VEXKEKE-847340 format. One record per residue (C-alpha): residue number from 1; residue in three letters; y, x, z. Coordinates in steps of 0.25 Angstrom, whole numbers, plus 2048, in hexadecimal, padded with zeros to 3 digits. Layout:
{NUM,ALA,{Y,X,Z}};
...
END
This chain:
{1,MET,{E83,5EB,5E4}};
{2,ALA,{E76,5EA,5DD}};
{3,ALA,{E6B,5F4,5DF}};
{4,PRO,{E68,5FE,5D5}};
{5,LEU,{E5E,5FA,5CA}};
{6,ALA,{E55,606,5CE}};
{7,ALA,{E53,600,5DC}};
{8,HIS,{E4B,5F5,5D6}};
{9,ALA,{E3E,5F4,5CF}};
{10,GLN,{E3F,5F4,5C0}};
{11,PRO,{E3B,5E7,5B9}};
{12,ALA,{E30,5E8,5AF}};
{13,PRO,{E35,5EA,5A1}};
{14,GLN,{E38,5DD,599}};
{15,ALA,{E38,5DA,58A}};
{16,PRO,{E46,5DA,585}};
{17,GLN,{E4C,5CD,584}};
{18,ALA,{E4E,5C7,576}};
{19,ALA,{E5D,5C8,571}};
{20,ALA,{E64,5BB,572}};
{21,PHE,{E6B,5BC,564}};
{22,THR,{E6B,5C4,557}};
{23,TYR,{E78,5CB,553}};
{24,GLU,{E7E,5CC,545}};
{25,GLU,{E8C,5D0,541}};
{26,VAL,{E92,5CB,534}};
{27,MET,{EA0,5CB,52D}};
{28,VAL,{EA3,5BC,529}};
{29,PRO,{EAC,5BB,51D}};
{30,MET,{EB9,5B2,51D}};
{31,ARG,{EBF,5AC,511}};
{32,ASP,{ECA,5B7,510}};
{33,GLY,{EBF,5C2,510}};
{34,ALA,{EC1,5C6,51E}};
{35,LYS,{EB4,5C8,526}};
{36,LEU,{EB2,5C4,534}};
{37,GLN,{EA9,5CB,53E}};
{38,THR,{E9E,5C1,542}};
{39,VAL,{E92,5C3,54C}};
{40,ILE,{E86,5BA,54B}};
{41,LEU,{E7D,5B8,557}};
{42,ARG,{E70,5B0,555}};
{43,PRO,{E68,5AC,561}};
{44,THR,{E5A,5B1,561}};
{45,GLY,{E4F,5A7,564}};
{46,LYS,{E56,59B,55C}};
{47,THR,{E4F,596,550}};
{48,GLY,{E54,58D,545}};
{49,LYS,{E62,58C,540}};
{50,LEU,{E6D,58D,54A}};
{51,PRO,{E7C,589,54A}};
{52,ILE,{E87,593,54B}};
{53,LEU,{E91,595,556}};
{54,LEU,{E9D,59D,551}};
{55,GLN,{EA7,5A4,55A}};
{56,ARG,{EB3,5AB,554}};
{57,THR,{EBB,5B4,55D}};
{58,PRO,{EC5,5C0,55D}};
{59,TYR,{EBE,5C6,569}};
{60,GLY,{EB3,5CD,562}};
{61,VAL,{EA5,5C9,55E}};
{62,PRO,{E98,5CD,565}};
{63,GLY,{E94,5DC,562}};
{64,GLN,{E85,5D8,565}};
{65,ALA,{E7C,5CD,568}};
{66,PRO,{E7C,5C9,577}};
{67,ALA,{E6F,5CC,57E}};
{68,SER,{E6F,5BE,583}};
{69,VAL,{E76,5B0,581}};
{70,PRO,{E83,5B1,588}};
{71,ALA,{E85,5A8,594}};
{72,SER,{E90,5A0,58D}};
{73,MET,{E87,59D,581}};
{74,ARG,{E7A,59A,589}};
{75,PHE,{E7A,58B,587}};
{76,LEU,{E7F,58C,578}};
{77,MET,{E74,595,575}};
{78,GLU,{E69,58C,57A}};
{79,ASP,{E6B,584,56D}};
{80,GLY,{E6D,591,565}};
{81,TYR,{E78,595,55B}};
{82,ILE,{E7B,5A1,552}};
{83,LEU,{E87,5A7,559}};
{84,VAL,{E92,5AD,550}};
{85,PHE,{E9E,5B5,555}};
{86,GLN,{EA9,5B9,54C}};
{87,ASN,{EB5,5C2,54E}};
{88,MET,{EC2,5BB,549}};
{89,ARG,{ECA,5C1,53D}};
{90,GLY,{ED0,5CE,540}};
{91,GLN,{EC8,5D1,54D}};
{92,PHE,{EBE,5DC,54F}};
{93,LYS,{EB6,5DE,542}};
{94,SER,{EBB,5D1,53B}};
{95,ASP,{EC5,5D3,52F}};
{96,GLY,{ED3,5CE,52F}};
{97,ASP,{EDE,5CD,539}};
{98,PHE,{EDE,5C6,546}};
{99,THR,{EEB,5BF,547}};
{100,MET,{EE8,5B5,552}};
{101,SER,{EEF,5AA,549}};
{102,MET,{EEA,59C,54B}};
{103,ALA,{EF1,597,53F}};
{104,LEU,{EE8,590,535}};
{105,ASP,{EF0,593,529}};
{106,ALA,{EE5,598,51F}};
{107,LYS,{EE9,595,511}};
{108,GLY,{EE1,597,504}};
{109,ALA,{ED2,59B,502}};
{110,LYS,{ED4,5A8,509}};
{111,GLY,{EDD,5A4,514}};
{112,VAL,{ED7,5A6,522}};
{113,ASP,{EDA,5A2,530}};
{114,GLU,{ED1,5A0,53D}};
{115,ALA,{ECC,592,538}};
{116,THR,{EC8,598,52A}};
{117,ASP,{EC1,5A4,530}};
{118,ALA,{EB9,59A,539}};
{119,TYR,{EB6,591,52D}};
{120,ASP,{EB1,59D,525}};
{121,THR,{EA9,5A3,530}};
{122,VAL,{EA1,595,532}};
{123,ASP,{E9F,594,523}};
{124,TRP,{E99,5A2,522}};
{125,LEU,{E90,5A0,52E}};
{126,VAL,{E8A,593,52A}};
{127,LYS,{E88,599,51C}};
{128,LYS,{E83,5A7,51F}};
{129,LEU,{E7D,5A7,52D}};
{130,PRO,{E6E,5A5,52C}};
{131,GLY,{E67,59B,535}};
{132,ASN,{E74,592,538}};
{133,ASN,{E73,583,538}};
{134,GLY,{E80,581,531}};
{135,LYS,{E88,57D,53E}};
{136,VAL,{E92,586,544}};
{137,GLY,{E99,585,552}};
{138,MET,{EA5,58D,557}};
{139,TRP,{EA9,590,565}};
{140,GLY,{EB1,599,56D}};
{141,VAL,{EBB,59B,579}};
{142,SER,{EC9,5A0,578}};
{143,TYR,{ECC,5A7,56A}};
{144,PRO,{EBE,5A3,566}};
{145,GLY,{EC1,595,56A}};
{146,TYR,{ECD,595,561}};
{147,ALA,{EC5,59B,556}};
{148,SER,{EBB,590,557}};
{149,ALA,{EC6,585,558}};
{150,VAL,{ECE,589,54C}};
{151,ALA,{EC1,588,543}};
{152,LEU,{EC3,579,546}};
{153,ALA,{ED0,579,53D}};
{154,ARG,{EC7,57C,531}};
{155,PRO,{EB9,579,535}};
{156,HIS,{EAD,57D,52C}};
{157,PRO,{EA3,572,52A}};
{158,ALA,{E98,57A,531}};
{159,LEU,{EA1,57B,53E}};
{160,LYS,{E9A,570,546}};
{161,ALA,{E9F,573,555}};
{162,VAL,{EAB,57B,55B}};
{163,SER,{EAE,57E,569}};
{164,PRO,{EBC,584,56B}};
{165,GLN,{EBD,589,579}};
{166,ALA,{ECB,58E,57F}};
{167,ALA,{ED0,58D,571}};
{168,TRP,{EDF,58D,56D}};
{169,ASN,{EE8,586,563}};
{170,ASP,{EF7,58B,566}};
{171,TRP,{EFA,598,56C}};
{172,TRP,{F09,594,56F}};
{173,ILE,{F06,588,577}};
{174,ASN,{EFB,58D,57F}};
{175,ASP,{EEF,595,581}};
{176,ASP,{EEE,5A5,580}};
{177,LEU,{EFC,5A8,57C}};
{178,HIS,{F06,59E,582}};
{179,ARG,{F08,592,58B}};
{180,TYR,{F11,589,584}};
{181,GLY,{F19,595,57E}};
{182,ALA,{F18,59D,58B}};
{183,ALA,{F11,5AA,588}};
{184,ARG,{F04,5AE,58F}};
{185,LEU,{F08,5BC,592}};
{186,SER,{EFD,5C3,599}};
{187,TYR,{EF2,5BC,592}};
{188,LEU,{EF7,5BD,584}};
{189,THR,{EFA,5CC,587}};
{190,ASP,{EEB,5CF,58A}};
{191,TRP,{EE5,5C5,581}};
{192,LEU,{EED,5C8,574}};
{193,PHE,{EED,5D7,576}};
{194,SER,{EDD,5D8,577}};
{195,LEU,{EDB,5CE,56C}};
{196,GLN,{EE4,5D5,562}};
{197,ASN,{EE1,5E3,566}};
{198,ASN,{ED1,5E1,567}};
{199,ASP,{ED0,5EF,55F}};
{200,GLN,{ED5,5F6,56B}};
{201,GLY,{ECA,5F1,574}};
{202,ASP,{ED3,5EF,580}};
{203,ASP,{EDC,5E5,588}};
{204,PHE,{EEB,5E7,589}};
{205,ASP,{EEC,5F1,594}};
{206,TYR,{EFB,5EE,599}};
{207,GLY,{EFF,5FD,596}};
{208,GLY,{EF4,603,59F}};
{209,LYS,{EE6,602,5A4}};
{210,THR,{EEA,600,5B3}};
{211,PRO,{EE9,5F2,5B7}};
{212,VAL,{EF6,5EB,5B8}};
{213,ASP,{EFC,5DE,5BE}};
{214,THR,{F00,5D7,5B1}};
{215,TYR,{F0A,5CF,5B8}};
{216,ASP,{F12,5DC,5BA}};
{217,TRP,{F0F,5E2,5AC}};
{218,PHE,{F14,5D6,5A5}};
{219,LEU,{F20,5D5,5AE}};
{220,LYS,{F24,5E3,5AB}};
{221,LEU,{F22,5E0,59C}};
{222,GLY,{F2E,5D7,59B}};
{223,PRO,{F2F,5CE,58F}};
{224,ILE,{F22,5CC,588}};
{225,ALA,{F26,5D1,57B}};
{226,ASN,{F25,5DF,582}};
{227,LEU,{F16,5DD,582}};
{228,ASP,{F16,5DF,573}};
{229,THR,{F21,5E9,572}};
{230,LEU,{F1C,5F2,57D}};
{231,TYR,{F0D,5F0,57D}};
{232,PHE,{F07,5E8,571}};
{233,LYS,{F10,5EE,567}};
{234,GLY,{F0B,5E4,55C}};
{235,SER,{EFC,5E5,55F}};
{236,VAL,{EFB,5D7,563}};
{237,PRO,{F01,5CF,557}};
{238,GLN,{EFF,5C1,55E}};
{239,PHE,{F08,5C6,56A}};
{240,THR,{F13,5CB,561}};
{241,ALA,{F13,5BE,559}};
{242,MET,{F15,5B7,567}};
{243,ILE,{F21,5BF,56A}};
{244,GLU,{F27,5BB,55D}};
{245,HIS,{F23,5AC,55E}};
{246,PRO,{F27,5A8,56C}};
{247,ASP,{F29,599,568}};
{248,TYR,{F1F,58F,562}};
{249,ASP,{F22,592,553}};
{250,ASP,{F1A,591,547}};
{251,PHE,{F13,59E,54A}};
{252,TRP,{F0C,597,555}};
{253,LYS,{F0C,589,54F}};
{254,ARG,{F04,58D,543}};
{255,GLN,{EF9,593,54C}};
{256,ARG,{EF7,585,552}};
{257,TRP,{EEA,584,54A}};
{258,THR,{EE6,576,550}};
{259,ASP,{EF1,570,547}};
{260,ARG,{EE6,572,53C}};
{261,LEU,{EDB,56A,543}};
{262,GLY,{ED7,55D,53C}};
{263,ARG,{ECC,553,53F}};
{264,THR,{EC2,558,549}};
{265,THR,{EB5,55A,541}};
{266,VAL,{EAE,565,54A}};
{267,PRO,{EA9,562,558}};
{268,THR,{EB1,56A,561}};
{269,LEU,{EAF,56D,570}};
{270,HIS,{EBC,572,576}};
{271,VAL,{EBB,57A,583}};
{272,ALA,{EC7,57C,58D}};
{273,GLY,{EC9,582,59B}};
{274,PHE,{ED3,57C,5A4}};
{275,TRP,{ED5,58A,5AA}};
{276,ASP,{ED5,591,59D}};
{277,GLN,{EDF,59D,59F}};
{278,GLU,{EE0,5A0,590}};
{279,ASP,{EDE,594,587}};
{280,PRO,{EE0,587,58F}};
{281,LEU,{EE7,57E,585}};
{282,GLY,{EE2,581,577}};
{283,THR,{ED4,57A,579}};
{284,TRP,{EDB,56D,57D}};
{285,LYS,{EE5,56D,571}};
{286,ILE,{EDA,570,567}};
{287,TYR,{ED2,564,56D}};
{288,GLU,{EDE,55B,56D}};
{289,LYS,{EE1,55E,55E}};
{290,MET,{ED2,55C,55A}};
{291,GLU,{ED2,54F,563}};
{292,ALA,{EDD,549,55A}};
{293,ASN,{ED4,548,54E}};
{294,ASP,{EC5,547,553}};
{295,PRO,{EC0,53A,54E}};
{296,ASP,{EB1,53E,550}};
{297,GLY,{EB2,543,55F}};
{298,LEU,{EAF,551,55C}};
{299,ASN,{EBA,557,565}};
{300,MET,{EB6,55B,574}};
{301,ILE,{EBC,563,57F}};
{302,VAL,{EB7,569,58C}};
{303,GLY,{EBF,56E,597}};
{304,GLY,{EBC,574,5A5}};
{305,PRO,{EC1,57D,5B0}};
{306,TRP,{EC0,58A,5A8}};
{307,ALA,{EC8,596,5A5}};
{308,HIS,{EC8,59C,597}};
{309,GLY,{EB9,59B,592}};
{310,THR,{EB3,59A,5A0}};
{311,TRP,{EAB,58D,59B}};
{312,HIS,{EA1,597,596}};
{313,SER,{E9E,59C,5A4}};
{314,PRO,{E98,593,5AF}};
{315,GLY,{EA6,590,5B4}};
{316,THR,{EA4,58D,5C3}};
{317,ASP,{EB2,590,5C7}};
{318,VAL,{EC1,58F,5C3}};
{319,GLY,{EC6,59C,5C8}};
{320,TYR,{EC4,59D,5D7}};
{321,LEU,{EC0,58E,5D7}};
{322,LYS,{EB1,58C,5D7}};
{323,HIS,{EAC,57E,5D3}};
{324,GLY,{E9D,581,5D2}};
{325,LYS,{E9B,57A,5C4}};
{326,GLU,{E96,582,5B8}};
{327,SER,{EA0,57B,5AF}};
{328,GLY,{E9F,587,5A4}};
{329,THR,{E8F,585,5A4}};
{330,ASP,{E91,576,5A3}};
{331,PHE,{E9A,578,597}};
{332,MET,{E91,582,590}};
{333,ARG,{E84,57A,592}};
{334,ASP,{E89,56C,592}};
{335,ILE,{E94,56C,588}};
{336,GLU,{E96,578,57F}};
{337,ALA,{E87,57A,57C}};
{338,PRO,{E84,56B,579}};
{339,PHE,{E91,56A,570}};
{340,PHE,{E8C,575,567}};
{341,ALA,{E7D,571,568}};
{342,HIS,{E81,563,563}};
{343,TRP,{E8A,567,557}};
{344,LEU,{E83,573,552}};
{345,HIS,{E74,571,556}};
{346,GLY,{E74,562,556}};
{347,LYS,{E6F,561,564}};
{348,GLY,{E73,557,56E}};
{349,VAL,{E7D,54C,56E}};
{350,LYS,{E8B,54D,56A}};
{351,PRO,{E94,551,576}};
{352,GLY,{E98,544,57D}};
{353,PHE,{EA5,548,582}};
{354,GLU,{EB3,54B,57D}};
{355,ALA,{EB9,552,589}};
{356,LYS,{EB1,558,594}};
{357,MET,{EB8,55F,5A0}};
{358,PHE,{EB3,567,5AC}};
{359,GLN,{EBD,561,5B5}};
{360,SER,{EC3,56B,5C0}};
{361,GLY,{EC5,566,5CE}};
{362,SER,{EB9,55C,5CD}};
{363,TRP,{EB1,567,5C6}};
{364,GLU,{EA9,55D,5BD}};
{365,TRP,{EA7,55A,5AE}};
{366,LYS,{EAF,54F,5A9}};
{367,SER,{EAD,548,59B}};
{368,TYR,{EB9,541,594}};
{369,PRO,{EB9,538,587}};
{370,LYS,{EC5,540,582}};
{371,TRP,{ED0,54A,587}};
{372,PRO,{EDA,548,58D}};
{373,ALA,{ED0,53F,596}};
{374,PRO,{ED4,530,597}};
{375,GLY,{ED6,529,5A4}};
{376,THR,{EE1,532,5A9}};
{377,THR,{EEF,52E,5AE}};
{378,LEU,{EFB,538,5AC}};
{379,THR,{F00,53A,5BA}};
{380,ASN,{F0C,542,5BE}};
{381,LEU,{F0C,54B,5CA}};
{382,TYR,{F1A,54F,5CE}};
{383,LEU,{F20,55C,5D3}};
{384,GLN,{F28,558,5DF}};
{385,PRO,{F35,55F,5E4}};
{386,ASP,{F2E,562,5F1}};
{387,GLY,{F23,56A,5EB}};
{388,THR,{F18,55F,5EC}};
{389,LEU,{F11,558,5E1}};
{390,SER,{F10,548,5E0}};
{391,PHE,{F0D,53D,5D6}};
{392,THR,{F1A,537,5DA}};
{393,ALA,{F26,53B,5D2}};
{394,PRO,{F31,541,5DA}};
{395,THR,{F3D,538,5DE}};
{396,ASP,{F47,543,5DB}};
{397,ALA,{F45,54A,5CE}};
{398,GLY,{F51,553,5D0}};
{399,GLN,{F4B,55B,5DB}};
{400,CYS,{F45,569,5D6}};
{401,ARG,{F3E,575,5DC}};
{402,GLU,{F42,582,5D7}};
{403,TYR,{F3E,591,5D6}};
{404,VAL,{F43,59E,5D0}};
{405,SER,{F3B,5A4,5C4}};
{406,ASP,{F3C,5B3,5C2}};
{407,PRO,{F36,5B9,5B6}};
{408,ALA,{F36,5C6,5BE}};
{409,ASN,{F2C,5C0,5C8}};
{410,PRO,{F24,5B6,5C0}};
{411,VAL,{F19,5AE,5C6}};
{412,PRO,{F0B,5B4,5C3}};
{413,PHE,{F01,5AC,5BC}};
{414,ARG,{EF6,5B1,5C5}};
{415,GLU,{EF5,5BA,5D2}};
{416,ARG,{EF9,5C8,5D0}};
{417,PRO,{EF5,5D3,5CC}};
{418,ILE,{EF3,5CC,5BF}};
{419,SER,{EE9,5D4,5B6}};
{420,ARG,{EE8,5D4,5A7}};
{421,THR,{EE2,5C8,5A1}};
{422,TYR,{ED4,5CE,59E}};
{423,PRO,{ECB,5D1,5A4}};
{424,SER,{ED1,5CB,5B0}};
{425,GLN,{EC9,5C0,5B7}};
{426,GLU,{ED6,5BB,5BD}};
{427,TRP,{EDB,5B7,5AF}};
{428,ARG,{ECF,5AD,5AD}};
{429,TRP,{ED2,5A4,5B8}};
{430,TRP,{EE1,5A6,5BB}};
{431,GLU,{EE4,598,5B8}};
{432,ALA,{EDB,593,5C3}};
{433,ALA,{EE0,59D,5CD}};
{434,ASP,{EE6,599,5DB}};
{435,GLN,{EF5,597,5D9}};
{436,ARG,{EF9,59A,5E7}};
{437,PHE,{EFD,5A8,5E2}};
{438,VAL,{F0A,5A2,5DD}};
{439,ASP,{F0C,596,5E6}};
{440,HIS,{F18,598,5EF}};
{441,ARG,{F1E,5A2,5E5}};
{442,PRO,{F2D,59E,5E5}};
{443,ASP,{F2D,59D,5D6}};
{444,VAL,{F21,593,5D6}};
{445,LEU,{F23,584,5DA}};
{446,SER,{F16,57D,5E0}};
{447,TYR,{F15,56E,5E1}};
{448,THR,{F09,569,5E9}};
{449,SER,{F03,55B,5EB}};
{450,ALA,{EFD,556,5F8}};
{451,PRO,{EEE,556,5F9}};
{452,LEU,{EE7,54C,5EF}};
{453,ASP,{EE1,540,5F6}};
{454,ALA,{ED8,53E,5EA}};
{455,ASP,{ED3,546,5DE}};
{456,LEU,{EDC,547,5D2}};
{457,THR,{ED6,549,5C5}};
{458,VAL,{EDF,54E,5B9}};
{459,THR,{ED9,54E,5AC}};
{460,GLY,{EE1,551,59F}};
{461,ASP,{EEE,557,59B}};
{462,ILE,{EF7,55C,5A7}};
{463,ALA,{F06,55E,5A5}};
{464,ALA,{F12,562,5AD}};
{465,LYS,{F20,55E,5AC}};
{466,LEU,{F2A,566,5B3}};
{467,MET,{F39,562,5B5}};
{468,ALA,{F3E,570,5B6}};
{469,SER,{F4A,579,5B3}};
{470,THR,{F4D,588,5B3}};
{471,SER,{F5A,58F,5B5}};
{472,GLY,{F56,598,5A9}};
{473,THR,{F56,595,59A}};
{474,ASP,{F47,597,599}};
{475,SER,{F3B,595,5A3}};
{476,ASP,{F2C,592,5A5}};
{477,PHE,{F26,588,5AE}};
{478,VAL,{F17,58A,5B2}};
{479,VAL,{F10,57E,5B8}};
{480,LYS,{F03,57E,5C0}};
{481,LEU,{EFA,572,5C4}};
{482,ILE,{EF2,577,5D0}};
{483,ASP,{EE7,571,5D8}};
{484,VAL,{EE8,576,5E7}};
{485,LEU,{EDB,576,5EE}};
{486,PRO,{EDB,572,5FD}};
{487,ASP,{EDC,57C,608}};
{488,ASP,{ECE,579,60C}};
{489,TYR,{EC8,579,5FE}};
{490,GLU,{EBF,584,602}};
{491,PRO,{EBB,584,611}};
{492,ALA,{EB8,591,617}};
{493,ARG,{EA9,594,618}};
{494,PRO,{EA3,594,626}};
{495,GLY,{EA6,5A1,62D}};
{496,THR,{EB2,5A5,625}};
{497,ILE,{EC1,5A2,626}};
{498,GLY,{EC5,59D,618}};
{499,GLU,{EC4,5AA,611}};
{500,TYR,{ED2,5A8,60B}};
{501,PRO,{ED7,5AA,601}};
{502,ARG,{EC9,5A9,5F9}};
{503,THR,{EC8,59B,5FC}};
{504,LEU,{ECE,590,5F3}};
{505,ASN,{ED5,589,5FE}};
{506,GLY,{EE3,585,5F9}};
{507,TYR,{EE0,58B,5EB}};
{508,GLN,{EEA,587,5E1}};
{509,PHE,{EE2,584,5D5}};
{510,PRO,{EEA,583,5C8}};
{511,ILE,{EE5,578,5BF}};
{512,ALA,{EF0,579,5B4}};
{513,MET,{EFB,583,5B1}};
{514,GLU,{F05,585,5A6}};
{515,VAL,{F13,58A,5A2}};
{516,ARG,{F1E,584,59A}};
{517,ARG,{F29,58D,594}};
{518,GLY,{F37,587,594}};
{519,ARG,{F3C,58C,587}};
{520,TYR,{F32,583,580}};
{521,LEU,{F35,576,588}};
{522,GLN,{F3D,571,57C}};
{523,SER,{F34,577,571}};
{524,TYR,{F29,580,56F}};
{525,GLU,{F2E,584,562}};
{526,LYS,{F3C,588,566}};
{527,ALA,{F3F,58F,574}};
{528,THR,{F4C,589,57A}};
{529,PRO,{F53,58D,587}};
{530,LEU,{F52,584,594}};
{531,THR,{F5F,57F,59A}};
{532,PRO,{F61,585,5A7}};
{533,ASN,{F5E,57C,5B3}};
{534,LYS,{F5B,570,5AB}};
{535,VAL,{F4F,568,5B0}};
{536,VAL,{F46,565,5A4}};
{537,PRO,{F37,561,5A2}};
{538,TRP,{F2D,56C,5A1}};
{539,ASP,{F20,566,59B}};
{540,VAL,{F15,570,59F}};
{541,ALA,{F07,56D,599}};
{542,LEU,{EFC,56F,5A3}};
{543,ARG,{EF0,56C,599}};
{544,ASP,{EE3,564,59A}};
{545,HIS,{EDB,564,5A7}};
{546,ASP,{ED1,55C,5AF}};
{547,HIS,{ED2,55F,5BE}};
{548,VAL,{ED0,558,5CB}};
{549,PHE,{ED9,55B,5D6}};
{550,LYS,{ED0,557,5E2}};
{551,LYS,{ED4,54F,5EE}};
{552,GLY,{EDA,558,5F8}};
{553,HIS,{EE0,562,5EE}};
{554,ARG,{EEE,563,5EB}};
{555,ILE,{EF5,564,5DE}};
{556,MET,{F00,56F,5DC}};
{557,VAL,{F09,572,5D1}};
{558,GLN,{F10,580,5CF}};
{559,VAL,{F1C,583,5C7}};
{560,GLN,{F21,590,5C3}};
{561,SER,{F28,597,5B8}};
{562,SER,{F20,5A4,5B5}};
{563,TRP,{F11,5A6,5B3}};
{564,PHE,{F10,5B5,5B1}};
{565,PRO,{F0B,5BD,5A9}};
{566,VAL,{F02,5B2,5A3}};
{567,ILE,{F0F,5AC,59E}};
{568,ASP,{F1A,5B5,59A}};
{569,ARG,{F27,5B4,5A2}};
{570,ASN,{F32,5AB,59E}};
{571,PRO,{F3F,5B2,59F}};
{572,GLN,{F46,5A5,5A3}};
{573,LYS,{F52,5A9,59A}};
{574,PHE,{F50,5A3,58C}};
{575,VAL,{F4E,5AD,581}};
{576,PRO,{F4A,5AA,572}};
{577,ASN,{F3D,5B2,573}};
{578,ILE,{F38,5B1,581}};
{579,TYR,{F2E,5BD,57E}};
{580,LYS,{F3A,5C6,57B}};
{581,ALA,{F43,5C3,588}};
{582,ALA,{F4A,5CF,58D}};
{583,PRO,{F48,5D3,59B}};
{584,GLU,{F56,5CD,59F}};
{585,ASP,{F52,5BF,59A}};
{586,PHE,{F48,5BE,5A6}};
{587,VAL,{F50,5B7,5B1}};
{588,LYS,{F4D,5AF,5BD}};
{589,ALA,{F4E,59F,5BC}};
{590,THR,{F4E,594,5C6}};
{591,GLN,{F44,58A,5C3}};
{592,ARG,{F44,57B,5C7}};
{593,VAL,{F39,571,5C7}};
{594,CYS,{F3E,563,5CA}};
{595,GLY,{F3A,555,5CD}};
{596,GLY,{F32,54E,5C2}};
{597,SER,{F29,55A,5BF}};
{598,LEU,{F1B,556,5BF}};
{599,ILE,{F0C,558,5BA}};
{600,ALA,{F06,54D,5B1}};
{601,LEU,{EF8,54C,5B5}};
{602,PRO,{EED,544,5AD}};
{603,VAL,{EE7,53E,5BA}};
{604,ALA,{ED9,538,5B7}};
{605,ARG,{ED5,52A,5BD}};
END
């Protein structure tokens, strides 16, 4: 504990420090007459005309000028920008309704959507804001990332650079609300409630102020439609809509805004975290869509060993793993700031990379001429019936391993007790947490390789294919690809006896994890029941990664059928609307994983 201030000699009075910014709040008009609350922060001590950096958000704009330059903007503000923050339509003091819709269906001169609001804001700023140089950039993480990305569907001529970070494009396929049609129960509960009830100034309290184990709370809840019936009571319209649209119907497809993207005309820096626990896929899909029509080479992507938005902090760890490199600082100083400086200030050279990754395992920056990176070989790693992993296909594909999946005792997604999403620190890095807390559960199958005799570098899109069956008529399978650290990874310090379990010895470090819901194996648009005990392929996308499994490490794959409560429970009996399953629909099922199951790894030469 620090000594009281009175115990020390008082320093001589100093002149007050000059404010870093001036502050102004305005209401910016949109084409339909709505006005959006907008805050303008001008840096003091900067002369001449400056470019504008715009961030649109549903989370609230600054109420006053910060006393100093935020650490996350230190390198940006060395060049100088007029910072503009705007509350999206219907949030806080902004007019209109906040629908959360991503549909770009504005029609006529007065029709509006998020892309037109971005266009109108840029137009007003360059015409009305004194001291700007006519160039506007947009950037943001998460919802502000999406809000910057969607501006690319109807870019204003003054929009000269955009950096969508942890953005999204399809809420049914992945990111905040689903994983390939499986609902992200606990996260969407906390996120949607706070987002659509910001006037209450509080998070969802789970029925009381006493801390709860959300695993127990959601287990007692029953079918997730009860969340709306008993607690939300229509106050979270996005959740109510989810319950009524369980399949990939037009409600979801019309919101896939990337379908409206044309030729890439605005320099764009996409940013993704390999351990982004909230929005891991959208960035890659937006980059992919823009890459398909990018004749001028304006489309770039950066990835690294980051959780949601942690690239704006030094970034010397991945959960409990310490790698000692300030990858976040590198990104802010050497990538983000030069990107905006070139396109908005005319400083420096055009960025000379298309894909740059801070590779996990080696903990080094890598540059690639495109993404997926060239020079990889798709290599199958087979799940063997004896519980091992091998690059050799099994001789008897008919052999299977099995377990019983019980919806009354689902596999937790992280160690219990499981706190609410926010402000929990466990939430930030749960996707990098040691998986030994479920290893050896009877309803989790583990497959482990021998120690590697050389480094194995995996760069690109990882995918699993299970040959599996269930005795039920619906089911989930979760696949995890894990880097098992050696038992002597972190030797004891002199004079200690290992200090277990705080060492990383034997740590099961998850590299990629995902779920696939059986009712959607044949079609995302129309759910169909599974045939009991029939072995069929289950394709499980494990997303893009850049990782080195080091010599002496082992590779592990875990397979399970629940991931609770981050993913809602599958009743394992087919019902037309899974969210409205009755308590008696939740039944045990015998799951089998059979020969021919594999992980397809893009192995770099």
